[in-house]
MARPA-360006 format. One record per residue (C-alpha): x, y, z. Coordinates in nm, 2 decimals. Layout:
BEGIN
<pt X="X" Y="Y" Z="Z"/>
...
This chain:
BEGIN
<pt X="-2.09" Y="-15.28" Z="5.59"/>
<pt X="-2.14" Y="-15.18" Z="5.95"/>
<pt X="-1.87" Y="-14.93" Z="6.07"/>
<pt X="-1.79" Y="-15.13" Z="6.38"/>
<pt X="-1.76" Y="-15.45" Z="6.18"/>
<pt X="-1.54" Y="-15.28" Z="5.93"/>
<pt X="-1.31" Y="-15.15" Z="6.20"/>
<pt X="-1.28" Y="-15.50" Z="6.35"/>
<pt X="-1.19" Y="-15.65" Z="6.01"/>
<pt X="-0.93" Y="-15.39" Z="5.96"/>
<pt X="-0.79" Y="-15.45" Z="6.31"/>
<pt X="-0.76" Y="-15.82" Z="6.23"/>
<pt X="-0.58" Y="-15.74" Z="5.91"/>
<pt X="-0.34" Y="-15.51" Z="6.10"/>
<pt X="-0.27" Y="-15.78" Z="6.36"/>
<pt X="-0.19" Y="-16.04" Z="6.09"/>
<pt X="0.03" Y="-15.79" Z="5.91"/>
<pt X="0.22" Y="-15.72" Z="6.24"/>
<pt X="0.25" Y="-16.09" Z="6.31"/>
<pt X="0.40" Y="-16.16" Z="5.97"/>
<pt X="0.66" Y="-15.89" Z="5.98"/>
<pt X="0.76" Y="-15.92" Z="6.35"/>
<pt X="0.79" Y="-16.30" Z="6.35"/>
<pt X="1.03" Y="-16.30" Z="6.06"/>
<pt X="1.31" Y="-16.19" Z="6.29"/>
<pt X="1.26" Y="-16.49" Z="6.52"/>
<pt X="1.11" Y="-16.78" Z="6.32"/>
<pt X="1.42" Y="-16.82" Z="6.12"/>
<pt X="1.65" Y="-16.87" Z="6.42"/>
<pt X="1.57" Y="-17.24" Z="6.46"/>
<pt X="1.56" Y="-17.29" Z="6.08"/>
<pt X="1.89" Y="-17.12" Z="5.99"/>
<pt X="2.11" Y="-17.42" Z="6.06"/>
<pt X="1.91" Y="-17.63" Z="5.81"/>
<pt X="1.90" Y="-17.35" Z="5.56"/>
<pt X="2.27" Y="-17.29" Z="5.57"/>
<pt X="2.36" Y="-17.66" Z="5.55"/>
<pt X="2.14" Y="-17.71" Z="5.24"/>
<pt X="2.25" Y="-17.39" Z="5.06"/>
<pt X="2.61" Y="-17.43" Z="5.16"/>
<pt X="2.64" Y="-17.07" Z="5.29"/>
<pt X="2.78" Y="-17.08" Z="5.64"/>
<pt X="2.99" Y="-16.76" Z="5.59"/>
<pt X="2.68" Y="-16.56" Z="5.48"/>
<pt X="2.45" Y="-16.68" Z="5.76"/>
<pt X="2.46" Y="-16.35" Z="5.96"/>
<pt X="2.34" Y="-16.16" Z="5.66"/>
<pt X="2.02" Y="-16.35" Z="5.66"/>
<pt X="1.93" Y="-16.16" Z="5.98"/>
<pt X="2.13" Y="-15.84" Z="5.91"/>
<pt X="1.99" Y="-15.76" Z="5.56"/>
<pt X="1.63" Y="-15.78" Z="5.68"/>
<pt X="1.70" Y="-15.54" Z="5.97"/>
<pt X="1.91" Y="-15.31" Z="5.74"/>
<pt X="1.65" Y="-15.27" Z="5.46"/>
<pt X="1.36" Y="-15.24" Z="5.72"/>
<pt X="1.54" Y="-14.96" Z="5.91"/>
<pt X="1.63" Y="-14.77" Z="5.59"/>
<pt X="1.29" Y="-14.79" Z="5.43"/>
<pt X="1.08" Y="-14.72" Z="5.75"/>
<pt X="1.12" Y="-14.33" Z="5.75"/>
<pt X="1.08" Y="-14.32" Z="5.37"/>
<pt X="0.74" Y="-14.50" Z="5.38"/>
<pt X="0.63" Y="-14.30" Z="5.68"/>
<pt X="0.69" Y="-13.98" Z="5.47"/>
<pt X="0.52" Y="-14.13" Z="5.16"/>
<pt X="0.22" Y="-14.23" Z="5.37"/>
<pt X="0.17" Y="-13.86" Z="5.47"/>
<pt X="0.21" Y="-13.75" Z="5.10"/>
<pt X="0.00" Y="-14.00" Z="4.90"/>
<pt X="-0.20" Y="-14.18" Z="5.17"/>
<pt X="-0.18" Y="-14.49" Z="5.39"/>
<pt X="-0.36" Y="-14.74" Z="5.17"/>
<pt X="-0.14" Y="-14.74" Z="4.86"/>
<pt X="0.18" Y="-14.75" Z="5.07"/>
<pt X="0.05" Y="-15.03" Z="5.30"/>
<pt X="-0.07" Y="-15.24" Z="5.00"/>
<pt X="0.27" Y="-15.18" Z="4.84"/>
<pt X="0.44" Y="-15.30" Z="5.16"/>
<pt X="0.23" Y="-15.62" Z="5.17"/>
<pt X="0.31" Y="-15.70" Z="4.80"/>
<pt X="0.68" Y="-15.64" Z="4.86"/>
<pt X="0.68" Y="-15.86" Z="5.17"/>
<pt X="0.49" Y="-16.14" Z="5.00"/>
<pt X="0.72" Y="-16.13" Z="4.69"/>
<pt X="1.02" Y="-16.13" Z="4.92"/>
<pt X="0.88" Y="-16.43" Z="5.11"/>
<pt X="0.81" Y="-16.62" Z="4.79"/>
<pt X="1.16" Y="-16.55" Z="4.67"/>
<pt X="1.31" Y="-16.66" Z="5.00"/>
<pt X="1.13" Y="-16.99" Z="4.99"/>
<pt X="1.23" Y="-17.05" Z="4.63"/>
<pt X="1.59" Y="-16.96" Z="4.68"/>
<pt X="1.85" Y="-17.21" Z="4.56"/>
<pt X="2.16" Y="-17.04" Z="4.70"/>
<pt X="2.25" Y="-16.80" Z="4.98"/>
<pt X="2.28" Y="-16.49" Z="4.76"/>
<pt X="1.92" Y="-16.54" Z="4.63"/>
<pt X="1.80" Y="-16.58" Z="4.99"/>
<pt X="1.98" Y="-16.27" Z="5.11"/>
<pt X="1.84" Y="-16.07" Z="4.81"/>
<pt X="1.49" Y="-16.19" Z="4.88"/>
<pt X="1.53" Y="-16.11" Z="5.25"/>
<pt X="1.62" Y="-15.76" Z="5.16"/>
<pt X="1.29" Y="-15.73" Z="4.97"/>
<pt X="1.11" Y="-15.87" Z="5.27"/>
<pt X="1.27" Y="-15.60" Z="5.49"/>
<pt X="1.17" Y="-15.32" Z="5.25"/>
<pt X="0.81" Y="-15.45" Z="5.27"/>
<pt X="0.83" Y="-15.46" Z="5.65"/>
<pt X="0.95" Y="-15.11" Z="5.66"/>
<pt X="0.62" Y="-15.00" Z="5.50"/>
<pt X="0.40" Y="-15.23" Z="5.70"/>
<pt X="0.52" Y="-15.20" Z="6.06"/>
<pt X="0.49" Y="-14.82" Z="6.11"/>
<pt X="0.17" Y="-14.80" Z="5.91"/>
<pt X="-0.01" Y="-15.05" Z="6.13"/>
<pt X="0.02" Y="-14.79" Z="6.42"/>
<pt X="-0.07" Y="-14.50" Z="6.19"/>
<pt X="-0.38" Y="-14.67" Z="6.05"/>
<pt X="-0.49" Y="-14.75" Z="6.41"/>
<pt X="-0.45" Y="-14.38" Z="6.48"/>
<pt X="-0.68" Y="-14.30" Z="6.18"/>
<pt X="-0.94" Y="-14.56" Z="6.28"/>
<pt X="-0.97" Y="-14.50" Z="6.65"/>
<pt X="-1.00" Y="-14.17" Z="6.85"/>
<pt X="-0.75" Y="-14.10" Z="7.13"/>
<pt X="-0.97" Y="-14.26" Z="7.40"/>
<pt X="-1.02" Y="-14.59" Z="7.21"/>
<pt X="-0.67" Y="-14.61" Z="7.06"/>
<pt X="-0.49" Y="-14.76" Z="7.36"/>
<pt X="-0.68" Y="-15.09" Z="7.34"/>
<pt X="-0.60" Y="-15.14" Z="6.97"/>
<pt X="-0.24" Y="-15.04" Z="7.03"/>
<pt X="-0.22" Y="-15.29" Z="7.32"/>
<pt X="-0.33" Y="-15.57" Z="7.09"/>
<pt X="-0.09" Y="-15.47" Z="6.82"/>
<pt X="0.21" Y="-15.44" Z="7.06"/>
<pt X="0.13" Y="-15.78" Z="7.22"/>
<pt X="0.16" Y="-15.94" Z="6.88"/>
<pt X="0.53" Y="-15.83" Z="6.89"/>
<pt X="0.58" Y="-16.02" Z="7.22"/>
<pt X="0.39" Y="-16.33" Z="7.10"/>
<pt X="0.60" Y="-16.34" Z="6.78"/>
<pt X="0.92" Y="-16.34" Z="6.99"/>
<pt X="0.79" Y="-16.63" Z="7.19"/>
<pt X="0.63" Y="-16.84" Z="6.92"/>
<pt X="0.87" Y="-16.77" Z="6.64"/>
<pt X="1.15" Y="-17.01" Z="6.73"/>
<pt X="0.91" Y="-17.28" Z="6.83"/>
<pt X="0.71" Y="-17.25" Z="6.50"/>
<pt X="1.04" Y="-17.24" Z="6.30"/>
<pt X="1.16" Y="-17.56" Z="6.46"/>
<pt X="0.82" Y="-17.73" Z="6.40"/>
<pt X="0.81" Y="-17.63" Z="6.03"/>
<pt X="1.17" Y="-17.75" Z="5.96"/>
<pt X="1.10" Y="-18.08" Z="6.13"/>
<pt X="0.77" Y="-18.17" Z="5.98"/>
<pt X="0.76" Y="-17.97" Z="5.65"/>
<pt X="1.07" Y="-17.80" Z="5.52"/>
<pt X="1.26" Y="-17.48" Z="5.57"/>
<pt X="1.10" Y="-17.33" Z="5.26"/>
<pt X="0.77" Y="-17.31" Z="5.45"/>
<pt X="0.92" Y="-17.08" Z="5.70"/>
<pt X="0.88" Y="-16.82" Z="5.43"/>
<pt X="0.58" Y="-16.97" Z="5.23"/>
<pt X="0.37" Y="-16.95" Z="5.55"/>
<pt X="0.35" Y="-16.57" Z="5.51"/>
<pt X="0.17" Y="-16.59" Z="5.17"/>
<pt X="-0.19" Y="-16.69" Z="5.28"/>
<pt X="-0.18" Y="-16.43" Z="5.56"/>
<pt X="-0.04" Y="-16.17" Z="5.32"/>
<pt X="-0.32" Y="-16.24" Z="5.07"/>
<pt X="-0.58" Y="-16.22" Z="5.34"/>
<pt X="-0.45" Y="-15.88" Z="5.46"/>
<pt X="-0.42" Y="-15.75" Z="5.10"/>
<pt X="-0.79" Y="-15.84" Z="5.03"/>
<pt X="-0.92" Y="-15.69" Z="5.35"/>
<pt X="-0.73" Y="-15.36" Z="5.31"/>
<pt X="-0.81" Y="-15.33" Z="4.94"/>
<pt X="-1.18" Y="-15.38" Z="4.99"/>
<pt X="-1.25" Y="-15.24" Z="5.33"/>
<pt X="-1.01" Y="-14.96" Z="5.41"/>
<pt X="-1.14" Y="-14.62" Z="5.29"/>
<pt X="-0.93" Y="-14.31" Z="5.36"/>
<pt X="-1.14" Y="-14.02" Z="5.46"/>
<pt X="-0.87" Y="-13.76" Z="5.46"/>
<pt X="-0.75" Y="-13.57" Z="5.15"/>
<pt X="-0.41" Y="-13.68" Z="5.01"/>
<pt X="-0.16" Y="-13.48" Z="4.81"/>
<pt X="-0.16" Y="-13.53" Z="4.44"/>
<pt X="0.21" Y="-13.46" Z="4.41"/>
<pt X="0.49" Y="-13.69" Z="4.51"/>
<pt X="0.81" Y="-13.52" Z="4.64"/>
<pt X="1.09" Y="-13.77" Z="4.74"/>
<pt X="1.38" Y="-13.62" Z="4.93"/>
<pt X="1.65" Y="-13.82" Z="4.75"/>
<pt X="1.94" Y="-13.65" Z="4.92"/>
<pt X="1.78" Y="-13.71" Z="5.26"/>
<pt X="1.71" Y="-14.07" Z="5.18"/>
<pt X="2.06" Y="-14.14" Z="5.06"/>
<pt X="2.23" Y="-13.97" Z="5.36"/>
<pt X="1.99" Y="-14.13" Z="5.61"/>
<pt X="2.05" Y="-14.47" Z="5.45"/>
<pt X="2.42" Y="-14.41" Z="5.48"/>
<pt X="2.38" Y="-14.33" Z="5.85"/>
<pt X="2.16" Y="-14.63" Z="5.93"/>
<pt X="2.36" Y="-14.88" Z="5.72"/>
<pt X="2.70" Y="-14.78" Z="5.87"/>
<pt X="2.55" Y="-14.78" Z="6.22"/>
<pt X="2.39" Y="-15.12" Z="6.19"/>
<pt X="2.70" Y="-15.27" Z="6.03"/>
<pt X="2.92" Y="-15.12" Z="6.30"/>
<pt X="2.69" Y="-15.28" Z="6.57"/>
<pt X="2.70" Y="-15.61" Z="6.38"/>
<pt X="3.08" Y="-15.60" Z="6.37"/>
<pt X="3.15" Y="-15.51" Z="6.73"/>
<pt X="2.94" Y="-15.80" Z="6.85"/>
<pt X="3.18" Y="-16.05" Z="6.69"/>
<pt X="3.49" Y="-16.21" Z="6.85"/>
<pt X="3.73" Y="-16.07" Z="6.58"/>
<pt X="3.70" Y="-15.70" Z="6.53"/>
<pt X="3.86" Y="-15.54" Z="6.22"/>
<pt X="3.97" Y="-15.20" Z="6.33"/>
<pt X="4.02" Y="-15.07" Z="5.97"/>
<pt X="3.66" Y="-15.16" Z="5.88"/>
<pt X="3.54" Y="-15.00" Z="6.21"/>
<pt X="3.72" Y="-14.68" Z="6.11"/>
<pt X="3.57" Y="-14.68" Z="5.77"/>
<pt X="3.22" Y="-14.73" Z="5.91"/>
<pt X="3.26" Y="-14.45" Z="6.17"/>
<pt X="3.38" Y="-14.20" Z="5.90"/>
<pt X="3.09" Y="-14.30" Z="5.67"/>
<pt X="2.85" Y="-14.26" Z="5.96"/>
<pt X="2.98" Y="-13.91" Z="6.04"/>
<pt X="2.97" Y="-13.79" Z="5.68"/>
<pt X="2.62" Y="-13.93" Z="5.63"/>
<pt X="2.50" Y="-13.76" Z="5.95"/>
<pt X="2.65" Y="-13.43" Z="5.86"/>
<pt X="2.49" Y="-13.44" Z="5.51"/>
<pt X="2.16" Y="-13.55" Z="5.65"/>
<pt X="2.12" Y="-13.26" Z="5.90"/>
<pt X="2.25" Y="-13.01" Z="5.64"/>
<pt X="1.99" Y="-13.13" Z="5.39"/>
<pt X="1.70" Y="-13.17" Z="5.63"/>
<pt X="1.72" Y="-12.81" Z="5.75"/>
<pt X="1.70" Y="-12.67" Z="5.40"/>
<pt X="1.44" Y="-12.91" Z="5.24"/>
<pt X="1.07" Y="-12.83" Z="5.30"/>
<pt X="0.98" Y="-13.19" Z="5.21"/>
<pt X="1.25" Y="-13.35" Z="5.43"/>
<pt X="1.22" Y="-13.73" Z="5.47"/>
<pt X="1.21" Y="-13.67" Z="5.85"/>
<pt X="1.03" Y="-13.34" Z="5.94"/>
<pt X="1.27" Y="-13.14" Z="6.15"/>
<pt X="0.98" Y="-12.97" Z="6.33"/>
<pt X="0.91" Y="-13.30" Z="6.50"/>
<pt X="1.24" Y="-13.30" Z="6.68"/>
<pt X="1.19" Y="-12.94" Z="6.81"/>
<pt X="0.95" Y="-13.10" Z="7.05"/>
<pt X="1.13" Y="-13.23" Z="7.36"/>
<pt X="0.82" Y="-13.44" Z="7.43"/>
<pt X="0.85" Y="-13.62" Z="7.10"/>
<pt X="1.23" Y="-13.68" Z="7.14"/>
<pt X="1.16" Y="-13.82" Z="7.49"/>
<pt X="0.92" Y="-14.07" Z="7.35"/>
<pt X="1.16" Y="-14.20" Z="7.09"/>
<pt X="1.46" Y="-14.23" Z="7.33"/>
<pt X="1.24" Y="-14.40" Z="7.59"/>
<pt X="1.11" Y="-14.65" Z="7.34"/>
<pt X="1.47" Y="-14.71" Z="7.21"/>
<pt X="1.61" Y="-14.77" Z="7.56"/>
<pt X="1.32" Y="-14.99" Z="7.68"/>
<pt X="1.35" Y="-15.20" Z="7.36"/>
<pt X="1.71" Y="-15.26" Z="7.45"/>
<pt X="1.60" Y="-15.39" Z="7.79"/>
<pt X="1.35" Y="-15.61" Z="7.62"/>
<pt X="1.60" Y="-15.78" Z="7.39"/>
<pt X="1.83" Y="-15.84" Z="7.70"/>
<pt X="1.59" Y="-16.04" Z="7.90"/>
<pt X="1.45" Y="-16.23" Z="7.60"/>
<pt X="1.80" Y="-16.33" Z="7.49"/>
<pt X="1.99" Y="-16.39" Z="7.81"/>
<pt X="1.73" Y="-16.51" Z="8.07"/>
<pt X="1.68" Y="-16.85" Z="7.89"/>
<pt X="2.06" Y="-16.88" Z="7.84"/>
<pt X="2.12" Y="-16.80" Z="8.21"/>
<pt X="1.87" Y="-17.07" Z="8.32"/>
<pt X="2.02" Y="-17.33" Z="8.09"/>
<pt X="2.38" Y="-17.27" Z="8.18"/>
<pt X="2.37" Y="-17.19" Z="8.56"/>
<pt X="2.06" Y="-17.39" Z="8.66"/>
<pt X="2.09" Y="-17.67" Z="8.41"/>
<pt X="1.74" Y="-17.64" Z="8.27"/>
<pt X="1.66" Y="-17.78" Z="7.93"/>
<pt X="1.62" Y="-17.53" Z="7.64"/>
<pt X="1.25" Y="-17.58" Z="7.62"/>
<pt X="1.20" Y="-17.53" Z="8.00"/>
<pt X="1.44" Y="-17.23" Z="8.01"/>
<pt X="1.25" Y="-17.07" Z="7.72"/>
<pt X="0.94" Y="-17.06" Z="7.92"/>
<pt X="1.09" Y="-16.78" Z="8.13"/>
<pt X="0.99" Y="-16.53" Z="7.87"/>
<pt X="0.63" Y="-16.64" Z="7.85"/>
<pt X="0.49" Y="-16.42" Z="8.13"/>
<pt X="0.61" Y="-16.11" Z="7.93"/>
<pt X="0.37" Y="-16.11" Z="7.64"/>
<pt X="0.08" Y="-16.22" Z="7.86"/>
<pt X="0.14" Y="-15.93" Z="8.11"/>
<pt X="0.22" Y="-15.69" Z="7.82"/>
<pt X="-0.13" Y="-15.75" Z="7.68"/>
<pt X="-0.31" Y="-15.72" Z="8.02"/>
<pt X="-0.12" Y="-15.41" Z="8.13"/>
<pt X="-0.16" Y="-15.24" Z="7.79"/>
<pt X="-0.53" Y="-15.22" Z="7.84"/>
<pt X="-0.48" Y="-14.99" Z="8.14"/>
<pt X="-0.30" Y="-14.72" Z="7.94"/>
<pt X="-0.62" Y="-14.53" Z="7.86"/>
<pt X="-0.73" Y="-14.53" Z="8.23"/>
<pt X="-0.38" Y="-14.42" Z="8.34"/>
<pt X="-0.36" Y="-14.13" Z="8.09"/>
<pt X="-0.70" Y="-14.00" Z="8.20"/>
<pt X="-0.59" Y="-13.98" Z="8.56"/>
<pt X="-0.22" Y="-13.93" Z="8.56"/>
<pt X="0.05" Y="-13.74" Z="8.37"/>
<pt X="0.26" Y="-13.93" Z="8.12"/>
<pt X="0.57" Y="-13.81" Z="8.30"/>
<pt X="0.44" Y="-13.95" Z="8.64"/>
<pt X="0.35" Y="-14.28" Z="8.49"/>
<pt X="0.68" Y="-14.33" Z="8.30"/>
<pt X="0.90" Y="-14.23" Z="8.60"/>
<pt X="0.71" Y="-14.45" Z="8.85"/>
<pt X="0.72" Y="-14.76" Z="8.63"/>
<pt X="1.08" Y="-14.72" Z="8.52"/>
<pt X="1.18" Y="-14.70" Z="8.89"/>
<pt X="0.99" Y="-15.02" Z="8.96"/>
<pt X="1.16" Y="-15.19" Z="8.66"/>
<pt X="1.50" Y="-15.07" Z="8.78"/>
<pt X="1.45" Y="-15.22" Z="9.12"/>
<pt X="1.32" Y="-15.55" Z="8.98"/>
<pt X="1.66" Y="-15.60" Z="8.80"/>
<pt X="1.87" Y="-15.54" Z="9.10"/>
<pt X="1.86" Y="-15.90" Z="9.24"/>
<pt X="1.96" Y="-16.03" Z="8.89"/>
<pt X="2.28" Y="-15.82" Z="8.90"/>
<pt X="2.38" Y="-15.83" Z="9.27"/>
<pt X="2.27" Y="-16.18" Z="9.38"/>
<pt X="2.39" Y="-16.35" Z="9.07"/>
<pt X="2.39" Y="-16.73" Z="9.08"/>
<pt X="2.21" Y="-16.73" Z="9.42"/>
<pt X="1.90" Y="-16.58" Z="9.25"/>
<pt X="1.60" Y="-16.82" Z="9.29"/>
<pt X="1.46" Y="-16.93" Z="8.95"/>
<pt X="1.11" Y="-16.79" Z="9.03"/>
<pt X="1.27" Y="-16.44" Z="9.04"/>
<pt X="1.34" Y="-16.46" Z="8.67"/>
<pt X="0.97" Y="-16.53" Z="8.60"/>
<pt X="0.86" Y="-16.24" Z="8.82"/>
<pt X="1.11" Y="-16.00" Z="8.65"/>
<pt X="0.98" Y="-16.12" Z="8.31"/>
<pt X="0.62" Y="-16.05" Z="8.41"/>
<pt X="0.72" Y="-15.70" Z="8.55"/>
<pt X="0.91" Y="-15.62" Z="8.23"/>
<pt X="0.62" Y="-15.72" Z="8.01"/>
<pt X="0.38" Y="-15.52" Z="8.22"/>
<pt X="0.58" Y="-15.20" Z="8.23"/>
<pt X="0.70" Y="-15.21" Z="7.87"/>
<pt X="0.34" Y="-15.28" Z="7.76"/>
<pt X="0.23" Y="-14.96" Z="7.94"/>
<pt X="0.52" Y="-14.73" Z="7.86"/>
<pt X="0.58" Y="-14.82" Z="7.50"/>
<pt X="0.21" Y="-14.80" Z="7.42"/>
<pt X="0.21" Y="-14.46" Z="7.59"/>
<pt X="0.52" Y="-14.35" Z="7.39"/>
<pt X="0.33" Y="-14.42" Z="7.07"/>
<pt X="0.02" Y="-14.23" Z="7.19"/>
<pt X="0.20" Y="-13.93" Z="7.31"/>
<pt X="0.42" Y="-13.91" Z="6.99"/>
<pt X="0.10" Y="-13.92" Z="6.78"/>
<pt X="-0.06" Y="-13.66" Z="7.00"/>
<pt X="0.22" Y="-13.42" Z="6.97"/>
<pt X="0.26" Y="-13.44" Z="6.59"/>
<pt X="0.05" Y="-13.27" Z="6.33"/>
<pt X="-0.20" Y="-13.47" Z="6.13"/>
<pt X="0.00" Y="-13.42" Z="5.82"/>
<pt X="0.31" Y="-13.57" Z="5.99"/>
<pt X="0.14" Y="-13.86" Z="6.17"/>
<pt X="0.30" Y="-14.12" Z="5.94"/>
<pt X="0.65" Y="-13.98" Z="5.98"/>
<pt X="0.60" Y="-13.95" Z="6.36"/>
<pt X="0.49" Y="-14.31" Z="6.40"/>
<pt X="0.77" Y="-14.43" Z="6.17"/>
<pt X="1.02" Y="-14.26" Z="6.40"/>
<pt X="0.89" Y="-14.45" Z="6.70"/>
<pt X="0.91" Y="-14.77" Z="6.51"/>
<pt X="1.26" Y="-14.70" Z="6.39"/>
<pt X="1.36" Y="-14.61" Z="6.75"/>
<pt X="1.24" Y="-14.95" Z="6.87"/>
<pt X="1.41" Y="-15.13" Z="6.59"/>
<pt X="1.74" Y="-14.95" Z="6.64"/>
<pt X="1.71" Y="-15.00" Z="7.02"/>
<pt X="1.70" Y="-15.38" Z="6.98"/>
<pt X="1.97" Y="-15.38" Z="6.71"/>
<pt X="2.20" Y="-15.15" Z="6.91"/>
<pt X="2.15" Y="-15.36" Z="7.22"/>
<pt X="2.23" Y="-15.68" Z="7.04"/>
<pt X="2.56" Y="-15.55" Z="6.92"/>
<pt X="2.65" Y="-15.38" Z="7.25"/>
<pt X="2.56" Y="-15.68" Z="7.47"/>
<pt X="2.76" Y="-15.91" Z="7.24"/>
<pt X="3.06" Y="-15.68" Z="7.27"/>
<pt X="3.03" Y="-15.67" Z="7.65"/>
<pt X="3.00" Y="-16.06" Z="7.66"/>
<pt X="3.31" Y="-16.10" Z="7.44"/>
<pt X="3.52" Y="-15.83" Z="7.62"/>
<pt X="3.44" Y="-16.00" Z="7.96"/>
<pt X="3.56" Y="-16.33" Z="7.82"/>
<pt X="3.88" Y="-16.18" Z="7.68"/>
<pt X="3.97" Y="-15.99" Z="8.00"/>
<pt X="3.93" Y="-16.27" Z="8.25"/>
<pt X="4.24" Y="-16.49" Z="8.31"/>
<pt X="4.18" Y="-16.87" Z="8.32"/>
<pt X="4.49" Y="-17.09" Z="8.37"/>
<pt X="4.59" Y="-17.30" Z="8.06"/>
<pt X="4.32" Y="-17.13" Z="7.85"/>
<pt X="4.40" Y="-16.87" Z="7.58"/>
<pt X="4.14" Y="-16.64" Z="7.42"/>
<pt X="4.05" Y="-16.89" Z="7.14"/>
<pt X="4.02" Y="-17.18" Z="7.39"/>
<pt X="3.80" Y="-16.97" Z="7.62"/>
<pt X="3.56" Y="-16.89" Z="7.34"/>
<pt X="3.55" Y="-17.26" Z="7.24"/>
<pt X="3.48" Y="-17.36" Z="7.60"/>
<pt X="3.21" Y="-17.10" Z="7.64"/>
<pt X="3.03" Y="-17.23" Z="7.33"/>
<pt X="3.06" Y="-17.58" Z="7.48"/>
<pt X="2.93" Y="-17.46" Z="7.81"/>
<pt X="2.62" Y="-17.30" Z="7.66"/>
<pt X="2.56" Y="-17.62" Z="7.46"/>
<pt X="2.60" Y="-17.84" Z="7.78"/>
<pt X="2.90" Y="-18.01" Z="7.61"/>
<pt X="3.18" Y="-17.90" Z="7.85"/>
<pt X="3.28" Y="-18.19" Z="8.09"/>
<pt X="3.28" Y="-18.14" Z="8.46"/>
<pt X="3.60" Y="-18.04" Z="8.63"/>
<pt X="3.81" Y="-17.74" Z="8.71"/>
<pt X="3.77" Y="-17.56" Z="8.38"/>
<pt X="3.40" Y="-17.60" Z="8.38"/>
<pt X="3.37" Y="-17.44" Z="8.73"/>
<pt X="3.59" Y="-17.15" Z="8.60"/>
<pt X="3.38" Y="-17.11" Z="8.29"/>
<pt X="3.06" Y="-17.12" Z="8.50"/>
<pt X="3.19" Y="-16.83" Z="8.71"/>
<pt X="3.30" Y="-16.65" Z="8.39"/>
<pt X="2.95" Y="-16.69" Z="8.24"/>
<pt X="2.78" Y="-16.55" Z="8.55"/>
<pt X="3.02" Y="-16.25" Z="8.53"/>
<pt X="2.93" Y="-16.19" Z="8.17"/>
<pt X="2.56" Y="-16.20" Z="8.26"/>
<pt X="2.62" Y="-15.96" Z="8.55"/>
<pt X="2.80" Y="-15.71" Z="8.32"/>
<pt X="2.52" Y="-15.73" Z="8.06"/>
<pt X="2.25" Y="-15.66" Z="8.32"/>
<pt X="2.45" Y="-15.38" Z="8.48"/>
<pt X="2.43" Y="-15.22" Z="8.13"/>
<pt X="2.05" Y="-15.28" Z="8.14"/>
<pt X="2.04" Y="-15.09" Z="8.47"/>
<pt X="2.24" Y="-14.81" Z="8.30"/>
<pt X="1.98" Y="-14.80" Z="8.02"/>
<pt X="1.70" Y="-14.78" Z="8.27"/>
<pt X="1.87" Y="-14.50" Z="8.46"/>
<pt X="1.91" Y="-14.31" Z="8.14"/>
<pt X="1.54" Y="-14.35" Z="8.06"/>
<pt X="1.45" Y="-14.24" Z="8.41"/>
<pt X="1.66" Y="-13.92" Z="8.39"/>
<pt X="1.52" Y="-13.84" Z="8.04"/>
<pt X="1.16" Y="-13.87" Z="8.17"/>
<pt X="1.22" Y="-13.68" Z="8.49"/>
<pt X="1.34" Y="-13.39" Z="8.27"/>
<pt X="1.03" Y="-13.42" Z="8.05"/>
<pt X="0.79" Y="-13.12" Z="8.06"/>
<pt X="0.47" Y="-13.32" Z="8.00"/>
<pt X="0.24" Y="-13.29" Z="8.30"/>
<pt X="-0.08" Y="-13.39" Z="8.13"/>
<pt X="-0.17" Y="-13.56" Z="7.80"/>
<pt X="-0.35" Y="-13.25" Z="7.68"/>
<pt X="-0.04" Y="-13.04" Z="7.74"/>
<pt X="0.17" Y="-13.27" Z="7.53"/>
<pt X="0.00" Y="-13.14" Z="7.21"/>
<pt X="0.11" Y="-12.79" Z="7.30"/>
<pt X="0.48" Y="-12.85" Z="7.37"/>
């Protein structure tokens, strides 16, 4: 088979694999109500999301390390099989516990697939060609966020909720066949398999307690005792993890990677910008529905410029890196992004609707460039034997950024509601009225006007936090020592 044709086939397989795994976090949102009602599992519904994120986060660094030890192909194929088995089990589930267990298997498979898509791209394309392939792969993430809820609603209405999961199977089989028959690893792989069990257990403890903590603080009722247990568990796991990783030559996360300030800068930048991404994707449509009275379908269109401009802007990464330093690119673009969010925060309800679309386009453009550049620089600064682990860390950073932001934004929203005094409305009544407001069920009158003002205040506080995240990303990149892409491999 012609080499260029083989690479195109492999890239198609990678894009389908990315679509399968990334859309699973959004396609279920519109189907969940039907699933919960048919399986009688309302009290477990949050775990349908949480367990997927938990197992994906825990397994990502493990599979990144294994890919460096035994090769990309066997790990990627294993991830595809696990994801397909999890999808099949989810679709066949007859109760919520079966569904949650199957979603956990899906998450483990996604933990292998997602980082390895970027790693395999690095193996297939040299540094000059890689930005275009990464641009396509990153754009799939944005498209999945846009199409997932629409596709989920369509499937539930015209087929059944089971097909929300079964739809993955034909794509999984296609990816499996292409990778099995077409992908040939040209680098030598280690014959021995050394799994850092202590590192895996301690890292799992850190990630599970952190993600559960973030899930808990985003709810209205916070259990202080449980929060304390999670904080103690997190600190113990973190202490044991660093203690083990310094001693173990086969550490699950190579400590040498984090000796590079350049590498750490890329992870933190991707984490913070992923938090910004989840903010506008979640709250822009809600803002337009509540404040401007747009329908859910119309309000949802506000995020459509983002994936389009993400794709277009990503193709410029190669050119930019040939002419400018990564530090200069990141600083300039983050400043532009920071300025673009100022009207959202300080003008508030007077902000024209078209501004939200412009900010969405700017966000997509800048994230498309900077996050693609984060991946490229992280891969450049890492050794070939650590490429899988390095790419897994970027993937984990992006995942944690979105999960962290979801919890923190939810906490800010709830705290704002609790702290504002509304006559004749206690905390429980305010929460009930806020739900009615978002659902357009709150009747006109004094309380609705008060709740409108309270909602806008919640949005302003959330996007003030977005500005803080952008300021942190800006400071970190200003202090970066990378003045050229070639220099990054030496720092």
